[in-house]
All heavy atoms as TSV, in Angstrom:
chain	resi	resn	atom	element	x	y	z
A	1	MET	N	N	-5.301	2.724	21.086
A	1	MET	CA	C	-4.176	2.992	20.293
A	1	MET	C	C	-4.577	4.014	19.162
A	1	MET	O	O	-3.856	4.907	18.819
A	1	MET	CB	C	-3.612	1.755	19.724
A	1	MET	CG	C	-2.319	1.860	18.917
A	1	MET	SD	S	-1.479	0.415	18.473
A	1	MET	CE	C	-2.666	-0.410	17.435
A	2	ALA	N	N	-5.716	3.705	18.565
A	2	ALA	CA	C	-6.209	4.573	17.461
A	2	ALA	C	C	-6.470	5.970	17.975
A	2	ALA	O	O	-6.491	6.923	17.210
A	2	ALA	CB	C	-7.445	4.025	16.801
A	3	GLN	N	N	-6.653	6.100	19.273
A	3	GLN	CA	C	-6.867	7.493	19.832
A	3	GLN	C	C	-5.608	8.123	20.226
A	3	GLN	O	O	-5.675	9.208	20.834
A	3	GLN	CB	C	-7.854	7.411	21.045
A	3	GLN	CG	C	-9.288	6.897	20.639
A	3	GLN	CD	C	-10.113	6.655	21.837
A	3	GLN	OE1	O	-9.689	6.667	22.970
A	3	GLN	NE2	N	-11.453	6.462	21.614
A	4	GLY	N	N	-4.509	7.524	20.025
A	4	GLY	CA	C	-3.221	8.136	20.381
A	4	GLY	C	C	-2.682	7.878	21.707
A	4	GLY	O	O	-1.688	8.518	22.103
A	5	HIS	N	N	-3.310	6.925	22.452
A	5	HIS	CA	C	-2.826	6.624	23.806
A	5	HIS	C	C	-1.537	5.862	23.747
A	5	HIS	O	O	-1.368	4.935	22.974
A	5	HIS	CB	C	-3.906	5.942	24.611
A	5	HIS	CG	C	-5.209	6.693	24.791
A	5	HIS	ND1	N	-5.235	7.818	25.489
A	5	HIS	CD2	C	-6.461	6.524	24.292
A	5	HIS	CE1	C	-6.460	8.352	25.479
A	5	HIS	NE2	N	-7.150	7.508	24.809
A	6	THR	N	N	-0.777	5.989	24.799
A	6	THR	CA	C	0.487	5.240	24.936
A	6	THR	C	C	0.055	3.901	25.519
A	6	THR	O	O	-1.025	3.699	26.002
A	6	THR	CB	C	1.441	5.924	25.888
A	6	THR	OG1	O	0.854	6.053	27.161
A	6	THR	CG2	C	1.945	7.288	25.335
A	7	ASN	N	N	0.997	2.990	25.553
A	7	ASN	CA	C	0.709	1.639	26.154
A	7	ASN	C	C	0.449	1.904	27.697
A	7	ASN	O	O	-0.503	1.175	28.255
A	7	ASN	CB	C	1.949	0.769	26.014
A	7	ASN	CG	C	2.178	0.271	24.623
A	7	ASN	OD1	O	1.322	0.626	23.710
A	7	ASN	ND2	N	3.187	-0.463	24.371
A	8	THR	N	N	1.113	2.734	28.335
A	8	THR	CA	C	0.893	2.969	29.785
A	8	THR	C	C	-0.516	3.508	29.921
A	8	THR	O	O	-1.263	3.065	30.915
A	8	THR	CB	C	1.920	3.988	30.322
A	8	THR	OG1	O	3.205	3.428	30.068
A	8	THR	CG2	C	1.747	4.239	31.764
A	9	ALA	N	N	-0.950	4.462	29.155
A	9	ALA	CA	C	-2.303	4.996	29.222
A	9	ALA	C	C	-3.310	3.989	29.013
A	9	ALA	O	O	-4.363	3.979	29.716
A	9	ALA	CB	C	-2.464	6.234	28.340
A	10	ILE	N	N	-3.170	3.145	28.043
A	10	ILE	CA	C	-4.040	2.029	27.762
A	10	ILE	C	C	-4.269	1.146	28.916
A	10	ILE	O	O	-5.299	0.723	29.310
A	10	ILE	CB	C	-3.725	1.214	26.450
A	10	ILE	CG1	C	-3.787	2.142	25.263
A	10	ILE	CG2	C	-4.545	0.055	26.303
A	10	ILE	CD1	C	-3.116	1.573	23.976
A	11	ALA	N	N	-3.064	0.716	29.484
A	11	ALA	CA	C	-3.126	-0.104	30.702
A	11	ALA	C	C	-3.876	0.549	31.855
A	11	ALA	O	O	-4.669	-0.116	32.607
A	11	ALA	CB	C	-1.607	-0.413	31.084
A	12	GLN	N	N	-3.609	1.795	32.066
A	12	GLN	CA	C	-4.311	2.457	33.212
A	12	GLN	C	C	-5.833	2.553	32.937
A	12	GLN	O	O	-6.661	2.319	33.819
A	12	GLN	CB	C	-3.803	3.910	33.393
A	12	GLN	CG	C	-2.334	3.900	33.968
A	12	GLN	CD	C	-1.721	5.273	33.974
A	12	GLN	OE1	O	-2.272	6.212	33.354
A	12	GLN	NE2	N	-0.599	5.353	34.686
A	13	LYS	N	N	-6.186	2.847	31.684
A	13	LYS	CA	C	-7.649	2.992	31.333
A	13	LYS	C	C	-8.350	1.616	31.435
A	13	LYS	O	O	-9.493	1.612	31.877
A	13	LYS	CB	C	-7.829	3.526	29.967
A	13	LYS	CG	C	-7.555	5.010	29.834
A	13	LYS	CD	C	-7.733	5.438	28.407
A	13	LYS	CE	C	-7.661	6.968	28.286
A	13	LYS	NZ	N	-8.790	7.695	28.705
A	14	LEU	N	N	-7.654	0.565	31.130
A	14	LEU	CA	C	-8.306	-0.789	31.125
A	14	LEU	C	C	-8.032	-1.485	32.469
A	14	LEU	O	O	-8.543	-2.641	32.662
A	14	LEU	CB	C	-7.803	-1.611	29.950
A	14	LEU	CG	C	-8.091	-1.118	28.596
A	14	LEU	CD1	C	-7.470	-1.913	27.496
A	14	LEU	CD2	C	-9.608	-1.070	28.403
A	15	HIS	N	N	-7.276	-0.912	33.405
A	15	HIS	CA	C	-6.931	-1.515	34.604
A	15	HIS	C	C	-6.299	-2.859	34.449
A	15	HIS	O	O	-6.628	-3.878	35.077
A	15	HIS	CB	C	-8.163	-1.640	35.519
A	15	HIS	CG	C	-8.845	-0.324	35.732
A	15	HIS	ND1	N	-8.351	0.633	36.550
A	15	HIS	CD2	C	-9.972	0.155	35.228
A	15	HIS	CE1	C	-9.111	1.646	36.552
A	15	HIS	NE2	N	-10.113	1.446	35.733
A	16	ILE	N	N	-5.280	-2.882	33.461
A	16	ILE	CA	C	-4.555	-4.122	33.276
A	16	ILE	C	C	-2.973	-3.730	33.353
A	16	ILE	O	O	-2.668	-2.584	33.313
A	16	ILE	CB	C	-4.850	-4.860	31.889
A	16	ILE	CG1	C	-4.618	-3.831	30.742
A	16	ILE	CG2	C	-6.309	-5.311	31.925
A	16	ILE	CD1	C	-4.805	-4.533	29.408
A	17	SER	N	N	-2.158	-4.766	33.371
A	17	SER	CA	C	-0.718	-4.434	33.388
A	17	SER	C	C	-0.198	-4.028	32.082
A	17	SER	O	O	-0.773	-4.320	30.993
A	17	SER	CB	C	-0.008	-5.712	33.833
A	17	SER	OG	O	0.026	-6.706	32.818
A	18	LEU	N	N	0.918	-3.330	32.069
A	18	LEU	CA	C	1.558	-2.836	30.890
A	18	LEU	C	C	1.998	-4.097	30.108
A	18	LEU	O	O	1.868	-4.009	28.846
A	18	LEU	CB	C	2.772	-1.957	31.278
A	18	LEU	CG	C	3.582	-1.436	30.118
A	18	LEU	CD1	C	2.753	-0.544	29.167
A	18	LEU	CD2	C	4.790	-0.638	30.614
A	19	SER	N	N	2.414	-5.061	30.724
A	19	SER	CA	C	2.856	-6.302	29.985
A	19	SER	C	C	1.682	-6.926	29.222
A	19	SER	O	O	1.858	-7.350	28.109
A	19	SER	CB	C	3.320	-7.307	31.067
A	19	SER	OG	O	3.619	-8.531	30.438
A	20	SER	N	N	0.459	-6.874	29.777
A	20	SER	CA	C	-0.660	-7.403	29.060
A	20	SER	C	C	-0.998	-6.547	27.767
A	20	SER	O	O	-1.332	-7.081	26.735
A	20	SER	CB	C	-1.941	-7.368	29.983
A	20	SER	OG	O	-1.799	-8.297	31.027
A	21	VAL	N	N	-0.863	-5.261	27.941
A	21	VAL	CA	C	-1.057	-4.413	26.779
A	21	VAL	C	C	-0.114	-4.680	25.687
A	21	VAL	O	O	-0.427	-4.902	24.491
A	21	VAL	CB	C	-0.972	-2.873	27.182
A	21	VAL	CG1	C	-0.982	-1.995	25.912
A	21	VAL	CG2	C	-2.062	-2.525	28.167
A	22	GLU	N	N	1.179	-4.824	26.067
A	22	GLU	CA	C	2.267	-5.088	25.095
A	22	GLU	C	C	2.008	-6.444	24.374
A	22	GLU	O	O	2.211	-6.562	23.191
A	22	GLU	CB	C	3.586	-5.040	25.744
A	22	GLU	CG	C	3.947	-3.620	26.178
A	22	GLU	CD	C	5.174	-3.510	27.063
A	22	GLU	OE1	O	5.660	-4.623	27.585
A	22	GLU	OE2	O	5.681	-2.451	27.300
A	23	LYS	N	N	1.667	-7.431	25.218
A	23	LYS	CA	C	1.379	-8.760	24.607
A	23	LYS	C	C	0.321	-8.778	23.634
A	23	LYS	O	O	0.293	-9.341	22.502
A	23	LYS	CB	C	1.120	-9.811	25.701
A	23	LYS	CG	C	2.337	-10.160	26.509
A	23	LYS	CD	C	2.006	-11.095	27.643
A	23	LYS	CE	C	3.305	-11.295	28.469
A	23	LYS	NZ	N	2.968	-12.119	29.704
A	24	ASN	N	N	-0.817	-8.007	24.047
A	24	ASN	CA	C	-1.974	-7.955	23.103
A	24	ASN	C	C	-1.651	-7.156	21.798
A	24	ASN	O	O	-2.121	-7.500	20.733
A	24	ASN	CB	C	-3.182	-7.326	23.867
A	24	ASN	CG	C	-3.848	-8.328	24.725
A	24	ASN	OD1	O	-4.471	-9.332	24.330
A	24	ASN	ND2	N	-3.687	-8.190	26.030
A	25	LEU	N	N	-0.942	-6.053	21.995
A	25	LEU	CA	C	-0.585	-5.285	20.817
A	25	LEU	C	C	0.354	-6.156	19.859
A	25	LEU	O	O	0.148	-6.098	18.630
A	25	LEU	CB	C	0.184	-3.988	21.172
A	25	LEU	CG	C	-0.670	-2.929	21.792
A	25	LEU	CD1	C	0.195	-1.730	22.213
A	25	LEU	CD2	C	-1.762	-2.531	20.871
A	26	ASN	N	N	1.234	-6.879	20.445
A	26	ASN	CA	C	1.996	-7.778	19.546
A	26	ASN	C	C	1.182	-8.805	18.840
A	26	ASN	O	O	1.457	-9.118	17.631
A	26	ASN	CB	C	3.120	-8.406	20.386
A	26	ASN	CG	C	4.310	-7.491	20.642
A	26	ASN	OD1	O	4.597	-6.600	19.767
A	26	ASN	ND2	N	4.922	-7.601	21.825
A	27	THR	N	N	0.210	-9.342	19.487
A	27	THR	CA	C	-0.759	-10.282	18.879
A	27	THR	C	C	-1.510	-9.561	17.716
A	27	THR	O	O	-1.705	-10.143	16.618
A	27	THR	CB	C	-1.779	-10.834	19.889
A	27	THR	OG1	O	-1.037	-11.477	20.873
A	27	THR	CG2	C	-2.764	-11.768	19.219
A	28	ILE	N	N	-1.949	-8.311	17.955
A	28	ILE	CA	C	-2.567	-7.566	16.898
A	28	ILE	C	C	-1.725	-7.376	15.747
A	28	ILE	O	O	-2.067	-7.586	14.529
A	28	ILE	CB	C	-3.155	-6.254	17.484
A	28	ILE	CG1	C	-4.298	-6.515	18.443
A	28	ILE	CG2	C	-3.611	-5.294	16.334
A	28	ILE	CD1	C	-4.658	-5.289	19.304
A	29	PHE	N	N	-0.464	-6.900	15.992
A	29	PHE	CA	C	0.481	-6.710	14.995
A	29	PHE	C	C	0.720	-7.968	14.130
A	29	PHE	O	O	0.827	-7.898	12.892
A	29	PHE	CB	C	1.786	-6.162	15.547
A	29	PHE	CG	C	1.727	-4.799	16.179
A	29	PHE	CD1	C	2.521	-4.548	17.219
A	29	PHE	CD2	C	0.846	-3.881	15.690
A	29	PHE	CE1	C	2.442	-3.264	17.822
A	29	PHE	CE2	C	0.765	-2.591	16.313
A	29	PHE	CZ	C	1.541	-2.295	17.297
A	30	ASP	N	N	0.790	-9.139	14.810
A	30	ASP	CA	C	1.034	-10.375	14.106
A	30	ASP	C	C	-0.157	-10.791	13.253
A	30	ASP	O	O	0.065	-11.149	12.075
A	30	ASP	CB	C	1.316	-11.504	15.147
A	30	ASP	CG	C	2.662	-11.369	15.806
A	30	ASP	OD1	O	3.536	-10.686	15.210
A	30	ASP	OD2	O	2.860	-12.099	16.856
A	31	LYS	N	N	-1.329	-10.549	13.778
A	31	LYS	CA	C	-2.556	-10.808	12.953
A	31	LYS	C	C	-2.706	-9.962	11.754
A	31	LYS	O	O	-3.211	-10.402	10.713
A	31	LYS	CB	C	-3.767	-10.754	13.821
A	31	LYS	CG	C	-3.916	-11.887	14.800
A	31	LYS	CD	C	-5.278	-11.881	15.567
A	31	LYS	CE	C	-5.291	-13.026	16.524
A	31	LYS	NZ	N	-6.483	-13.235	17.217
A	32	LEU	N	N	-2.205	-8.692	11.903
A	32	LEU	CA	C	-2.270	-7.839	10.822
A	32	LEU	C	C	-1.108	-7.968	9.853
A	32	LEU	O	O	-0.919	-7.219	8.836
A	32	LEU	CB	C	-2.327	-6.319	11.276
A	32	LEU	CG	C	-3.611	-5.965	11.989
A	32	LEU	CD1	C	-3.490	-4.560	12.614
A	32	LEU	CD2	C	-4.782	-5.991	11.010
A	33	GLU	N	N	-0.229	-8.901	10.117
A	33	GLU	CA	C	1.156	-9.176	9.444
A	33	GLU	C	C	1.919	-7.917	9.349
A	33	GLU	O	O	2.456	-7.650	8.258
A	33	GLU	CB	C	0.657	-9.800	8.115
A	33	GLU	CG	C	0.006	-11.097	8.155
A	33	GLU	CD	C	-0.385	-11.671	6.747
A	33	GLU	OE1	O	-0.129	-11.023	5.779
A	33	GLU	OE2	O	-1.027	-12.778	6.806
A	34	LEU	N	N	2.025	-7.285	10.459
A	34	LEU	CA	C	2.900	-5.990	10.504
A	34	LEU	C	C	4.284	-6.416	11.200
A	34	LEU	O	O	4.324	-6.418	12.451
A	34	LEU	CB	C	2.219	-4.902	11.254
A	34	LEU	CG	C	0.861	-4.405	10.652
A	34	LEU	CD1	C	0.248	-3.445	11.590
A	34	LEU	CD2	C	1.139	-3.781	9.306
A	35	SER	N	N	5.179	-6.786	10.364
A	35	SER	CA	C	6.494	-7.142	10.949
A	35	SER	C	C	7.323	-5.917	11.346
A	35	SER	O	O	6.885	-4.814	10.971
A	35	SER	CB	C	7.231	-8.019	9.895
A	35	SER	OG	O	7.423	-7.246	8.756
A	36	HIS	N	N	8.429	-6.142	11.919
A	36	HIS	CA	C	9.325	-5.016	12.242
A	36	HIS	C	C	9.952	-4.528	10.923
A	36	HIS	O	O	10.972	-5.092	10.479
A	36	HIS	CB	C	10.402	-5.508	13.252
A	36	HIS	CG	C	9.835	-5.856	14.596
A	36	HIS	ND1	N	9.436	-4.877	15.496
A	36	HIS	CD2	C	9.523	-7.023	15.174
A	36	HIS	CE1	C	9.018	-5.476	16.652
A	36	HIS	NE2	N	9.019	-6.739	16.394
A	37	THR	N	N	9.365	-3.571	10.319
A	37	THR	CA	C	9.959	-3.040	9.140
A	37	THR	C	C	10.611	-1.714	9.444
A	37	THR	O	O	10.120	-0.761	9.998
A	37	THR	CB	C	8.840	-2.789	8.095
A	37	THR	OG1	O	8.072	-3.958	7.866
A	37	THR	CG2	C	9.420	-2.335	6.723
A	38	ALA	N	N	11.868	-1.668	9.051
A	38	ALA	CA	C	12.644	-0.387	9.250
A	38	ALA	C	C	12.004	0.848	8.620
A	38	ALA	O	O	11.607	0.713	7.451
A	38	ALA	CB	C	14.076	-0.598	8.701
A	39	GLY	N	N	11.894	1.838	9.338
A	39	GLY	CA	C	11.403	3.129	8.828
A	39	GLY	C	C	9.882	3.307	8.975
A	39	GLY	O	O	9.374	4.317	8.638
A	40	TYR	N	N	9.167	2.325	9.462
A	40	TYR	CA	C	7.798	2.348	9.641
A	40	TYR	C	C	7.392	2.027	11.088
A	40	TYR	O	O	7.930	1.085	11.700
A	40	TYR	CB	C	7.090	1.379	8.694
A	40	TYR	CG	C	7.267	1.697	7.248
A	40	TYR	CD1	C	8.164	1.050	6.459
A	40	TYR	CD2	C	6.480	2.695	6.602
A	40	TYR	CE1	C	8.337	1.385	5.185
A	40	TYR	CE2	C	6.637	3.050	5.296
A	40	TYR	CZ	C	7.595	2.373	4.509
A	40	TYR	OH	O	7.809	2.716	3.170
A	41	SER	N	N	6.401	2.693	11.608
A	41	SER	CA	C	5.859	2.398	12.908
A	41	SER	C	C	4.714	1.457	12.778
A	41	SER	O	O	3.743	1.713	12.039
A	41	SER	CB	C	5.365	3.714	13.587
A	41	SER	OG	O	4.591	3.425	14.744
A	42	ARG	N	N	4.751	0.312	13.434
A	42	ARG	CA	C	3.675	-0.684	13.383
A	42	ARG	C	C	2.369	-0.099	14.014
A	42	ARG	O	O	1.358	-0.440	13.574
A	42	ARG	CB	C	4.070	-1.928	14.174
A	42	ARG	CG	C	5.242	-2.656	13.441
A	42	ARG	CD	C	5.480	-4.036	14.003
A	42	ARG	NE	N	5.596	-4.054	15.529
A	42	ARG	CZ	C	5.628	-5.168	16.221
A	42	ARG	NH1	N	5.466	-6.380	15.662
A	42	ARG	NH2	N	5.721	-5.150	17.537
A	43	ARG	N	N	2.562	0.791	15.046
A	43	ARG	CA	C	1.360	1.386	15.575
A	43	ARG	C	C	0.572	2.261	14.545
A	43	ARG	O	O	-0.596	2.153	14.474
A	43	ARG	CB	C	1.714	2.307	16.726
A	43	ARG	CG	C	2.203	1.504	17.931
A	43	ARG	CD	C	2.638	2.463	19.018
A	43	ARG	NE	N	1.544	3.040	19.787
A	43	ARG	CZ	C	0.990	2.498	20.832
A	43	ARG	NH1	N	1.470	1.326	21.322
A	43	ARG	NH2	N	-0.043	3.008	21.472
A	44	ILE	N	N	1.376	3.065	13.756
A	44	ILE	CA	C	0.754	3.867	12.707
A	44	ILE	C	C	0.154	2.966	11.697
A	44	ILE	O	O	-1.024	3.243	11.223
A	44	ILE	CB	C	1.785	4.870	12.142
A	44	ILE	CG1	C	2.373	5.748	13.137
A	44	ILE	CG2	C	1.227	5.609	10.871
A	44	ILE	CD1	C	1.458	6.765	13.690
A	45	LEU	N	N	0.829	1.967	11.221
A	45	LEU	CA	C	0.294	1.059	10.209
A	45	LEU	C	C	-0.992	0.398	10.649
A	45	LEU	O	O	-1.917	0.172	9.873
A	45	LEU	CB	C	1.394	0.055	9.778
A	45	LEU	CG	C	2.592	0.614	9.071
A	45	LEU	CD1	C	3.626	-0.496	8.881
A	45	LEU	CD2	C	2.163	1.245	7.768
A	46	ALA	N	N	-0.980	-0.009	11.937
A	46	ALA	CA	C	-2.237	-0.706	12.511
A	46	ALA	C	C	-3.345	0.254	12.507
A	46	ALA	O	O	-4.509	-0.083	12.136
A	46	ALA	CB	C	-1.915	-1.222	13.866
A	47	VAL	N	N	-3.154	1.514	12.935
A	47	VAL	CA	C	-4.177	2.529	12.949
A	47	VAL	C	C	-4.704	2.808	11.546
A	47	VAL	O	O	-5.907	2.907	11.284
A	47	VAL	CB	C	-3.733	3.823	13.629
A	47	VAL	CG1	C	-4.754	4.951	13.515
A	47	VAL	CG2	C	-3.441	3.572	15.134
A	48	LEU	N	N	-3.850	2.841	10.551
A	48	LEU	CA	C	-4.251	3.100	9.137
A	48	LEU	C	C	-5.105	1.978	8.653
A	48	LEU	O	O	-6.100	2.232	8.004
A	48	LEU	CB	C	-2.986	3.279	8.222
A	48	LEU	CG	C	-2.257	4.593	8.407
A	48	LEU	CD1	C	-1.011	4.650	7.629
A	48	LEU	CD2	C	-3.103	5.764	8.123
A	49	ARG	N	N	-4.745	0.727	9.105
A	49	ARG	CA	C	-5.602	-0.397	8.641
A	49	ARG	C	C	-6.941	-0.366	9.295
A	49	ARG	O	O	-7.975	-0.694	8.736
A	49	ARG	CB	C	-4.859	-1.722	8.957
A	49	ARG	CG	C	-3.696	-1.965	8.100
A	49	ARG	CD	C	-3.609	-3.421	7.750
A	49	ARG	NE	N	-2.398	-3.569	6.892
A	49	ARG	CZ	C	-1.587	-4.615	6.930
A	49	ARG	NH1	N	-1.904	-5.659	7.767
A	49	ARG	NH2	N	-0.626	-4.723	6.133
A	50	TYR	N	N	-6.980	0.109	10.580
A	50	TYR	CA	C	-8.219	0.258	11.276
A	50	TYR	C	C	-9.067	1.269	10.663
A	50	TYR	O	O	-10.337	1.113	10.495
A	50	TYR	CB	C	-7.998	0.644	12.721
A	50	TYR	CG	C	-9.143	0.993	13.534
A	50	TYR	CD1	C	-10.066	0.070	13.951
A	50	TYR	CD2	C	-9.423	2.364	13.780
A	50	TYR	CE1	C	-11.178	0.479	14.724
A	50	TYR	CE2	C	-10.485	2.748	14.518
A	50	TYR	CZ	C	-11.420	1.816	14.973
A	50	TYR	OH	O	-12.547	2.148	15.687
A	51	LEU	N	N	-8.497	2.346	10.244
A	51	LEU	CA	C	-9.261	3.481	9.628
A	51	LEU	C	C	-9.754	3.100	8.305
A	51	LEU	O	O	-10.864	3.579	7.861
A	51	LEU	CB	C	-8.438	4.716	9.576
A	51	LEU	CG	C	-8.078	5.361	10.952
A	51	LEU	CD1	C	-7.116	6.539	10.736
A	51	LEU	CD2	C	-9.380	5.810	11.667
A	52	GLU	N	N	-9.073	2.231	7.643
A	52	GLU	CA	C	-9.502	1.726	6.257
A	52	GLU	C	C	-10.715	0.850	6.307
A	52	GLU	O	O	-11.497	0.694	5.429
A	52	GLU	CB	C	-8.399	1.012	5.510
A	52	GLU	CG	C	-7.283	1.883	5.091
A	52	GLU	CD	C	-6.073	1.105	4.507
A	52	GLU	OE1	O	-6.095	-0.115	4.545
A	52	GLU	OE2	O	-5.171	1.812	3.970
A	53	SER	N	N	-10.933	0.204	7.531
A	53	SER	CA	C	-11.983	-0.839	7.566
A	53	SER	C	C	-13.330	-0.178	7.851
A	53	SER	O	O	-13.510	0.999	8.191
A	53	SER	CB	C	-11.707	-1.829	8.672
A	53	SER	OG	O	-11.655	-1.260	9.930
């Protein structure tokens, strides 16, 4: 995700289903406490947190 790949691309690279990618991303978003906030992309916020660490 930090490399800009779509969910589909991630699934293909890891040889897993798209559903698995989506479930794992939602788990990551929950652990980072990134709720559905209007006007903000959770993917962008997650990448920014990753880059800060």
